[in-house]
N, C-alpha and C positions, 0 to 999 in steps of 0.2 A: 393302240393295238399291241397285243402281245407278240412275242417272236414266233410262237406256234401258228398264230393266225396269219401273220405276214408270210411265213414260210409256206403255209398251206395255200394261200392266195397266189404266191409265186409259182408253186408247183401246178396249181390249177390253170393258171395262165399259160404256162408252157405246154401242158397237156392239151389244152383246147386248141393250141396253134399247130399241133401235130396232124398229119394225115389220118383219116378215119381208120385205115388198116392198122396203123401203128397204135392208135388208141385202143382198138379192139384187142390187139395182142397184149397191151399193157393191162387192160382190164382183166383179161383171162389169167395172167400171171398173178395179179394182185388178189383176185378172187380165189385162186388155188392156194395162195399163201394164207389168206384169212381163213379159208375152210380148214386147212391143216391146224392152224392155231386154235380154232374153235373145237375141233375134234379132241385136241389135247386137253382143253379145259373140261370137256365133258367126260373125260376118263376118271375124274375124281369120284370116288364112291359116294353114293347117296343112300340115305336110309330109305328102306322100302316103306311104302304107305301102310302095308300090312304090318300091324303091330306098332304103328307110330303112336297110338293112344294107349298102349299097354300100361303105361305108368298110372293111368286113371283107375286101374283095377278091372274087376269083372263087370261085364255089361249087364244092365238090368234085364230081367226076363220079361216076356210079354205080359205075364200075370202081374208083375210089379208095376209095369207101366200102366196097365188097366186100373190097378188099385189107386195109383196116384191121380189118374184122370178122374176117377169117381170122387176122390177126396176133394179135388180142386173144384169140380163142378157141383158138388153137393150143396154148396152154400148159395147157388143161384136159383132163382125161381124160373119157371117156364117162360114167363113174360120177359125176363131179362135176357134169356138166351136167344129167343127167336121170335 
């Protein structure tokens, strides 16, 4: 076992031997601390999804999409499609 696991098990053993009220107070404090730390992590700026694909260039128009569909499906016979 690593030292971290051993230390964790020792802490867990001590905590489980505490009265319930004490464990509740401990959990409340730990939860508050973890919540604060997570809030700090979430403060890092993130790129908006809007414009995330801008590097790909202009989006195709609906006419262009329809044209490509016609070209793709033009080689199939009606029997093959459905």
